[in-house]
N, C-alpha and C positions, 0 to 999 in steps of 0.2 A: 357507823363502824364501831364495833365493840371495843371497850377498853379492857385491858388485861389486868387481873388482880395480881397482888404481890405473889400469892401462892402459885398462880398460873405462870407468872413470869419465870419463877425458879424451876417449875416443872418443864416449861418450854426449853429453858437453857439446858437442863439435864438431858432432855430428849434429843436436842440437836447435837449435844456433845457425844452422843452414842456412836458417832462416826458412821460406820457402815457405808451404805450407798450414797449418803449425803456428801461424803468426801471431807468430813470434818475431822479435826485432830482428836485423838483419844488420849488416855493416860494423863500425864501431868498437864497437858494442854486443856483437857476437859476440866480439871480442877481449877485451872487459871480462868477458864470461861466463867465458872460459877463464882469465883472471887470478883470478877469484873461486874457481873450482874448484881452482886450484893453491893459493890461499891457504887454502882450507878443509882441504886435506890428505886423505889416504885415509880413506874411510868406515870401514874396518876398524880404523883407529887410534883413531877415536872423537872425541867432543867432550868437552872438560874442563868440568865443571859444578861450581858451588859454591852455597852458601846466600847469599841476598841480604844478610841481616845477617851481620856478621862471625862466623866460627866456626860450629860445628854446634849445634843445640839439644840439650839434655841428653837428651831423648827426644822422639819424635813423639807428641804427645798425640792425634792422629787420623790424619793422613796428609798428603800433599802432592801437588799437581798443578801442572804447569808446561808451558811451550811451548818448542820449539826450532825454529829456522829452518834451511833447507837451500838451497844454491845451485841455480840453475836447471839442470835436466838431470842432476842427480847421483844422486838417490835414487829408485828405482822406486816406483811407487804401492803395491806390495804388500810393501815392505821390512819385515822384522821387526827389532826392536831389543832389545839386551840392555844391562843396566845393572850396573856393578860399582863398588865403592869404589876409591879410588886404591891401596889395598893389595891389590886383586884379588878381594875377596869379592863373589860374585854377589848382586844385590839383585832380588827379584821386582818386575817393572814391567809396567804395562799401557800400551799405546800405541794411539793412534788419530790419524787425519789430521784436521787442521783447515783446511788450504789446499793448493792445487795450483798449479803453474805451468801455463801454457797447453798445454805438451806432455804434461801428465799426471803429471809427476814431482812428488814431494812438495816443498811450499814450507814448510809448518809442520806439525809433529806435536806432539801433547800426550802427556804421560806422567804416570803416577801411581804412587806407592809407598805401602805401608802401614807398619805399625809393627813388622813381624816382625824386621827387621834394625835394630840401633841406628844412629842417624844418624852418618854420617861427614862430615868437613869437605869432602871433594871426591869427585866421582863421574866416571865415564867412561861416556858413552852411545855405543854403537857398533852396527854391524850384527851380528846374531846372534840366537840363539834365547833368548828371555827365560826367566829362572828362574821357576819356579812357586811361589806362596806355599804354606807348609806347610798352611794351611787357607784355601781360597779363599772370597771373598765369594760367597754364593749368593742367588738371588732366586727365590722361588716365587710365581707369580701365580695366584690363584684367582678364583672368581667374585665374592667379596665383599671380599677383602683381598689385599694384597701382603705377603709375609713376606721380610725381609732378614736374613741371618745372616752375621756376620763371623768366626765361630769363637770369639768371646768373648761377643758380645751377639746377641740376636734382637729385631727390631723388627717389629711387626705394624701395618700401615697400612690402615685401612678405605677402600674405594673410594667410599663415599657416607656422608653423615651429618655430625653436628656434631663428630666427633672427628678430629683431625689424626693422632694416634697412638693406637692401641688399647692397646698394651702395649709395654714395653721391659724385656727380661729379660737378666740376666747368668747364663748357665748356665740353671738352672731357677728362679732367684730373680727374682721380679718387683721391679724397682727403681722403675719409674714406669709410670703408666697414664693413660688418658683425657686425652692432650694435646689442647689446644684453643686456638683463637684467640679473644681477648676484645676487644670494643670497647664503650666507654661513650660514648654519644651524648647531647649536651646540646642542647636546642632553642633556646637563647639564651645571651647573655652578661649576667650580672647587673650591668650598669653602674650601676644606681641602688640596688643593695643591697636590692632588694625581695624577693629570695628566691623569685621566681616561676618560675624555670626548671625544666624537667622533664628527668630523666635516664633513659635506657633502656639496657639491656644487650643487645648483639648478640653472637652466637656465629658463628664461622666455619663455613660449610656447604660441605663438599667436594662438588664437582660432577664432577671429572675427575681421574683418577690415571694417570700415564704412567711406565713404567719406561724411562728414557733410557739407562742403562748397567746391566749385570748381572754385572760381574766380569771376570776373577777377582780383581783387586786393588781395584777401585773399582766401586761401584754408586751410581746416582743415581735418585731417585724424585721426580717432579714432581707437585705437588698444586695444583689450581686450584679456586677457588670464590669465594664472596661471603659477607659477614657478613649474618646474618639475624636479624630479630626480628619475630614476628608475620607479617604479609603483606609486609613490606618487606625487600628485599635491596639492599645497597649495598657500597661499598668492595671491589671485586674484588681478589683476592689470588692470588699464586703463591708457593708454598713449595717449595723443593728441599731434600731430605734427602740427605746424602752419607755413604757408609759405606766404610770401608777395611778390607782384610784384616788380621786380628789386632788390631783396634782396639776399645776399649770406648767410643769417642766417636762422636757423631753431629754433623756440621756441618749447620746449617740456614741457608739464604739466603731471607729473607722480603721480599717486595715487595708493595706495595699501591698502588692508584690511588685518588685522591680524586675521587669522582663525586657529591658532595653540593652543596647550595646553601649558599654561604658565609654567608648571612644567617641560616640556621636549623639547619644541620648542623655542630655544633661537637664535635669529638672531645675527650672528657674523659679517656679512657684507652684505650690500645691495647697489647695484650700477648699473650704466649703462656703458657699455664698447664698445669701437670701435677699429677697426684695422686701422692704418694709414700707407699707403705705404710711404717709405722713399726714397728720391732722393738726388743725389749729394754726394759730398765728406763729410766725417765726420766733417771737419772743417767748412762746409757750412750748417750744420744741427743745428737748433736753438731750444732752450727751453726757455719758458717765464713763469713766475709766477707773478701774480699781488699781491702786498702786501697791507699794509694800505695806504690810500690816493691814490696818483698817483705813488707810488713806484712800481718798476718792477725789478724782478730778471731776468737778461738777460745773458744767457750763451750759449755756443756751446757744442755739444757733444764732440768734440776734440778742446779744447781751445788752442789758439796760442798767448794769452796775458800773461804777467808775466813770460815768460820763461827766461832762462839764456841768450839765444840768441834772438835777435829781428828780426822778419821776415820783418819789415818795417812798417812805420806809416800807409800807405795806406791800408796795409793788416789788421792790427789791427783794424783800424777804421771801415773798412767794416764789419768785423766779429761782432764787438760790435753793429753796427747799424742794423745788420740782412741782410746786402747786400751780394751778391756774392763777394768773394774776388778776387783780380786780379789773373791772371793765375799764377800757382805755379812756373812756370819758371822764374817769375820776382821777386820771394822772395829771401831773403838772403839764400844762399845754406846751411849755417850752421843750418838753421831750416828745409828747404825743404828736405834735405837729411836724417833728423832724425824724420820725422813725425810719423813713425811707433813706435817710442819710447815714444810718448806722450800718456798717458792713454786716452781712449775714455769712457766717462761716458754715458752709454745708459739708465740707470734707474734713475728716479727722483721721489720723493714723498713729498708732502706737507700735513702735518697732522694738523688739527685744532681740538684738543681734548677738548678744553674748549673755552669759549667765549673770553678769554683774552690772549690766547697763541697759536701760531702756530710754527711749525718747518719744515724746508726743509732739506731733506737728499738726497744724491745721492750715486750711486755705479757704478762700471764698468759693472758688469753683475751678474746674479744669481750665488750664490756660493761664492761670495766675500763680504767683509764687507761694511757696509754703513758708510759714513762720513758725519758729519754735515755741512750744507752749510750756513744757516742763520736762524734766528728766529725773531719773532715779536709778536705783539698783535693780530690784527684782519686782516686776509688775505682778499683779494678782491674776492676770489672765482673763479678766471679765470686762465686758463693755455693755452699754445700753444706749439705744436711741429710741425716742418716742416723745410722748406728751402726756398730760394728765388724762387724756382720752385713751391711753393704752400705748404699749411699746414692747420692744423686743430686747431681751438680754441674751447675751451669747458669751460663752467662755470655753477655755481649753485647759484641761488638767496638765500639770507639770509644764506650765507655759514657759518659764525661764529655763527650767532644766532641759527642755527639748529644743532650745534655741537652734537656729534663728527662726523666730515666730513673729507674727504681726496680727493686729486687729485693725480693720479698716472700716470706716463709715464714709460713704460717698453720696452726695446729692441730697443731704438732709434738708436743704433749703427748697427743694422741689416737691413734687407730688409724691415721690417715692424715694426712699433711700436704699442704697445697696450696701450690705454689710458682708464682710468676709473675714473668716477665721483662717489665717494663713498658717498651715502646719509647717511650711517652709517659706520664709519671707522672700518675696521677689526683690527686696532691697539688699539681700545678702550676697547676691551673685549666685551663679549656678552651682548646683550640687555636683561635686566632683568625686566620682567613685572609681576613678582609674587606679590601676595598681601603682604602688608608690616608687618602684624602681624598675630598671630596664632588664633585670634578670641577671646582671653581673656575669654574663657568660656561662651560666649554669644550664647548659643545653642537654647534658647527659646525666643519667642517674648517678654515676660516680662523682661528678662535679656537684650535684645537688646534695649528696651525702656529705661531701666536704663542707659545703655551706652550713649544713646542720651542725657540724662540729664547731663552728666558730660563732654563729649568731643564733643558733638553736632554731633557725627558720627552715622549715621543710618546703623549699621552693620547687615549683615545677611550672614550666610555661603553660599558660592557658587555664591554670587552676585557680588563680587569684581573682576570680570573677564574682561580681555582685549579682549576676543573673540568678534570680530566684529568692533573694533575701526579702524580708518583709518588715513592716513597721505598723504598730497599732497605736492609735491615739484616742483618748477619751474626751468627749465634749459634752457641754450642756447648753440647752436653749430653753428660754422661758417666754411664754406669752403673758405679759403682765397687764393688769387692769389700768395701771397708771405709772407714772414715773416713780421709781422706788426711792424711799428715804435713804439716807446714808447708812442707817442701821441695817436696812434690808439689803443694800448693796454688799455690806460686810458679810451678811448671812449667805448670800448667793455665792460670794467669792470663796467663803469657807467651804461651801458644798462643792465647788469646782476644784479647789486645791486638795481637799481631803474628804472624799465622799464618805458619809457616815456609814459605818459597818458594825453590825451586831455580832458578837462572838460568844462562844461557850468558853468557860474557864479551862485552864490546863488540866485540872483534876478530872473534869468530865471527859475531855478528849482522851486522857490516859485510861480512864476506867472503861471507855468504849473499845479499847484495844486496837486502835488504828495506827498505821504507820510504823509498825514494828517495835523495836526496843528503845524506849526512852522513858524518862520519868520526870515529874515536875521538880523544880528546884528544891534542894534540901541542903540547908546549912547547919544541920543538927550536930555535927562534930567538927572539930578543927580541921581534920583532913578534908572533909567534904567542903567546908567553907573555903579552904585554899583553892580547890579546883573551881568552885563556883565563881569565886572572885576573879580568877584568871580568865574564865570564859567570858565574864562581863567585860573585863579589860580588853580582851581581844576583839570582841564585838564593837566596843566603843571606839577603839583605835581605827579599825577598818571603816566603820561608818563615818567617822569624822574625816578620814582621808578623802572621801568623796568630795566634800566641800573644800577642804584645804587644797586639793590638787585639781579642783574644778573638773571632775570626771562627769561632764555634762555634754549635751549636744544631741542632735536629732538621732544619729546612729550610735552614739556612745553611752547615753544615760542608762544606767542600770547595771553596767558592767564595772568591774574593778580591775586594777592592774595585777600582774602576775608576780613580779619580783622587783627588788629595790636596787638602786645604784647608789651605794654609800659615798662614792667619790664625788658625784655631781649633786648629791642630796635630792635626787628625783627618782621616781619609779622609772623602770626601763622602757619608757613609752616608744622608743625608736630602735630597740634591739630585738629583732626577729621574734622568736617564740617567747621572749620574756616580757612582752608588752601586755596587751589585753588578755584577760584570764580565760574567757570563753568556757567557763564551767570546769576548768581543769582541776582534777582531784575533788570534784563535787562541792565546790563552794556553795552552790545553791542548797544542797542538802543540809550543810552546816547551819546556814542562816534559817532555814525553815524549822529545823529541830530546835534551834535557839528560841524561835518564837513559840513553838509548841510548849516548851518547858517554862518559859517566863511569862507568856501572855502579854509581852510589852509591845505597845503600838509601834515604837521605832524599829523593833525587830521585824514586825510584819511589813511595814512600809519599805524597808530596805530589801527584804526578800521579794516583795511584790514587784518593785522596780526591776529587780534582776530577772524575775520570771517573765515579765513583759519583754525585756530585752533579749535574753538568751534564747527564748522560744521563737523569736521572730528574726532577729538580725543574724544570729549565729547559726541559723538553720536554713537550708534550701527548701523552698516550697514549690518550685517549678524546675523543670529541666532534668537532665540525666542524673543529677545528684539529689533529687528530691528526697526529703526525709532524712538526709544526712546533715550533720553539723560540721563546722570547721574548727580545727585545732587552734589553740591560742596563737596570737600574732599581732603585728603592728596594725593591720587592718583586720576587722572581725572576719573577713572572708578571704584573707590573703594566703593562708597556709594551704598546702596541697593535700594535707591529711584530712579527708572528708570521712567522718566516722559517726556511727550510731551512739558512741559514748557521749557525744556532745548534744545530739538531738534528744537524748534520754528522756523518756516520758516521766521518769521518777522525779525530775526537777520541776515538773509542771503540776503534777497531780495534787500536791498540797493546796495550791492556789485554787484549783478547780473545785475541790471538795469543800474548801472553806468559804468560797464565794459563789459557787455555781456559775462562774463566768463562762459564757457560751463560746467566746473566741478561743480561750484556752482549751475548752472541750473539743473544738474543731481540731486544734493542733494535736491533741492527744489521739484523736481518732485517725488523723492522717498517718500516724506512726505505726498503725497496726500492720501494714504491709510493707514496712521499711526494709524487710529482709530481701525484697526484690532487687535492691541496689547492689547486692553482691554479684549479680549477673553482669553489671556494667562497670564496676570498679574493683580492681584487684588491690586489696589493702597492703599487700607485701610486694608490689610490683618492682620496687627499687632494689630489692634483695633477692628476688626470685631468679632462679637459674634456668628453669624450664619454661616453655611457652605456657601462657595462661589460657586455658580452654575451659571456661566455667561450665560445669555440669549441674543443672538445677537440682539433681538428686544426690549430688556429692560435692557441695560447696565447702571450701575450707573456712570454717567459722569458729571463732574463739568462744570458749565457754565462760570467758570473763567479761571483757569490755563489750563484746558483741552481744552475747546472749543476755547479759543483764539489761541492756537497752531494749532489746526485743521483748524480753520477758516482762518488763515493767509496762510496756505498751499493751501487751496481751492481758496482763493482770488487770489493768485499769479498764480495758474494754470488757472483760469478763465481769468485773464488778458493776459496770454500768449497764449490764444486760444487753450488750450489743452483739456484734458478729460472733456466732458460736465457734467459728474457726479459730478465734483468738484463744479461747479456753482449750480447744483441742491441741493447738500448737504448744501452749504453755505446759499442759500436762504431759504431752508426748516428749517435750524437751526434758522435763524433769525425769521421766521414766528412763529415757535412753541415755542421758548423761550418767545417771546412777548405774546403768547396766554396763557402761564401758569400764574395762579394767582401769583402775586408778581414778575413775570419775573425773572430778574437777582438776585433779593433779595433771591430767593429760594436757590441759590448756586449750585444747581445740578438738574438733572432730569433723567428720564429713556430714554436712547438714543437708537435709532434704527440704527443699523449698515448699513442697506441696503439703507436708504434714508436720513439719517442725521437729522431726526425729534426727538423732545423731547416730553415726556409726564410727567405730574407732578408725583413726588414721594411723600413719606409721610411727608416730611419736608417742612413747609411753609416759614420759615426764617432760613437761614444759611449763614451768612456773615463773611468772613475771611479777614484778612489784606493782604493776598497774591493774592487774586482772580484777582485783576485788574492790577497787576504790572508786568505781564509777557506778555505784548502785547495786552491785552484786550482793554485798552484805545485807542490804535492806530488803531486796526482793527475795532472797533465800529465806530470811527470817519470816517474812510475811507468808510465802507460799507453804512453808513447813507448818506454820500455825494454822493455815486454812485447810490443808489437805491431810496432814499427819502422815504423809508418804514416808515410810520408814527407810526404804532403800535410798531415797533422795536425801533424807536426813543424815543417814550414815555417810553418804558420799560427801556431803557438805561438812559434816563434823570432822571427817578425815582431813580435808583441806584446812579447816580451822585449827586443828591440833598441830598439824605438821608444818605450816608456813613458818612459824617462829620456833619450830622444834629443832633438835640437834640433827646434824648430818647423819649420825648413826640411826636415829629414829626414822628419818626420811628414807635412808637406804634400806632399813629392815622392812619397811612396810610397802615401799613402792619400787624398790630395786635400784634407786638412784637418789643421790642427795640433790637438793635444790640449788646448791651453789650459794653465793654471797648475796642474799636478797636485800633490797632496799625497803624503806618505809616500814620498819619494824614497829615503831610506835603506832602507826596507823593500824597495823594488823593486830595490835594488842586486843582490839575489840573482837577479833575472831577467836582468840584464845579465851576471852571472857565468855563468848557465846558457847563454846564447847564446855567450859567449866560449868555454866549454868545448866545446860542440857544434860550433862552427865553427872551433875552433882559432885564434881571433882574439886576439892579444896586445893589440891596441889596446882591444878591448872589456874584456879582463881588467883593464887599467890603469884604464879608466873605472869599472868596477865597484868597485874599491878606493877610488877617489876619491869616488864617491857614498857609499860606506859611511862613509868617514872624515869627510865633510862633515856628516853627521848630520842632514839635513833631516827635520824632524818626528820626530826620534829623538835619539840621543846622539852628538855629535861626538867625534872622536878625543881632544880635550883635555878632555872632560867629567870633572868630579870626581865619582867614584862613592862617595866616603866619606859615611857617614851621621853625623848628630850626635845627641847625647843631649839630649832635652828633659825637664827636671825642674821641680819647684817648682809654683807656683800656676797655671801655664799648662795643666797636664794633671792628670787624676785620678791617673795613675800614670806613672812614667818610661817614655818610649818613644823609639825611634830614628826619626829623620826624615831623609829624603833626597829629592832631586829625581829620583825614579825612579817614573814612572807605570807602571802595569801594562801598558798597551798599548804604550808606547814600549819597555819592557823586552822584551816578547814579540817585537816586530818587530826590535829590535836583535839579540836572541838568535837568531831564525830567520835573519836576514840574515848574521850572523857565521858561524853553523854551516854554512849552505849555500855562502857564499863560500869558506870554508876548504876545504870538500869539493871544490868545483869549480875554483877558481883559487888555492888556497892556495900552490901552488908559485910563483905570481907575486905574492905579497904583498910590497909594498915594505918595505924594511928600516926 
């Protein structure tokens, strides 16, 4: 594939900027495209890349996959890429496209490397022919199974049946086999200690296997099925297995959907289990558990240290190090003759039942008592069982954050051990997803609206169901040649805790023109520095609150709380709609833009955890509300407001394009037809006065929170080159919104489900404070830049100019004032957008005044400092500040976009 010269790159950019039938922007946008191309530099010079966390990992325990953005019109669709270290060493790399600009040039590419070349601190990705791995990943697909070989390990995956993995070999040695999914279901909660509950064991049943990638550097196999016991199947799952050239590790991404009855289907345990053949003498069989930091519990099934008699220093040292001991004939005979009298501990268990405490126990075998081994705070989430002849390491990411979790080893004193990674520990009691109150007599809509007035909870019988929510967990497995040394255990644990990720710097992502209006951090003036410092303080405060308030747990980790209770010195975890945030006012967007601007690892990891949570737990993936999210509440699924504003694709697409994560890609694609839910759920049912008879060709859909969620899903699908209907609906929506009198100011229209078009309804002006704060600002900026649609641009600029305008201005242009609108600080970014597009210095000055005034946000003089609360007021010392999550998110987004759009007009 040919490389483009610098001259050709500029010519290409100019050509695609010509708009016309390509649908690209003209005029100022065309000039901006040229500036971005110039900023990006020649493709043959390459993009400088580095690891997200500082420095390079000691070694790649599996591999790494990441995404890179490219400016419009620069990179041909069929461009090949080569990767080299900063020192010039070629690194085998696999490349594929994840998004395209409307002219067909590449917008995002994904890249993967294996373990063949030791990690370097920096890399250069450039046009060129990629180096080939010494041994490529190969995939053989037969009638009954799929076989994947990395050059080190071979994995056999059956296409049907109860086994997830048939066997995992290193060379010709079988390290693990019969991998399966395990679920323990309990039919009740023993609230009265009657002991009458019944427990059943379900096994994952594979129904479909798909090879999604087949090398040469990376292979991906997707496994789908359900958990089955007797005649019942439930808990649909998807497991992706990832393989990299030269690696002895297998990454697994496990997702399941809860489709039970919360009153009688209680998950008592959920895990992944393997059988591990055991080799060698009992004193040469080793068990390892990673503790906090670099700590490791290192024991043997039959320990020969600490005995009354000493077998010899060389023997003891070998066992502790995980090496084969010297021949037993060389031991002190006082030990070797009595080996059969030393208990062999075949069973080990590490339980992490809270974020702050784990315990390790062991026993000789079933039927005998457990004895405590050790305990600590936060375990590393990795374990190993095996011998110097080979063994199996297994781990779970966010092990303590997603408590209650557990790592089990059973039967290590026999011919085979059984190891289980419990995503939900059976020792923790059953998972209870029942609604948290009895309804409080709110049987009618008027009563429910009264409840909304006091607890801010939008309750409705039957709506607080977990049916259809999901959870994704990341795991790692290694087929090792021998018992790993403590240093290697630490490396594997690091890879489980924080999978190494390669990233492009903020300057490159900004030059590529992706994700709308933002700019890298700039502290060049005192005024800019003040805002940047505040943004950092807000991020630091909220990220630290996660740990201080212990916002952890299987269903909770990744979300944050909505509002604070200064009287109790706690977040309002138990007060209706003030509890979990569930993406209210686009917290996700704020965090992702903070990462884009700063490039900081802690920002990425915070946003990553939120993406994993909000896209799974806060959204329905099955049932009548599929593709809708749930408004903020005490439980993530409790509120009766099921809306597209929460399932918003805009909150997930950052992570997808930056990492090429297939699971998030699935979630994005699922949302493409989320408009169908308007046929089954009336969003204004509690205030509607006439019967609801949905017409698929005239649905009442808002042009704010509804259309923004739909449009971001369609935009993402269009970028990815998927269903062409998505592009059609996006462009039709833009065209017809613009054609309606007053455009966005109408607030809603009659929507046609077939083609995405709008027609005017009976309301000429309906402006609400939430319409533009769930991704509408971002999607409008992006689609205007992509298409240059002037009518749509005018409609959006009208809304941007008038929201914070005077009543007289609103009346003169639309025939009606908008009333007393809220969130004016948040909407300062709309004023800034209009100022930038129109070149209006007066609007720019108004935008900064609106931002500094801080209406429903933080004013310029706001004290961002937190205070330490200690003593009898709180269980443990915590930091407290007048920083609500919603106000922080909207201040952050307003600051980021105002700086990007009119930062050069920021008053001193």
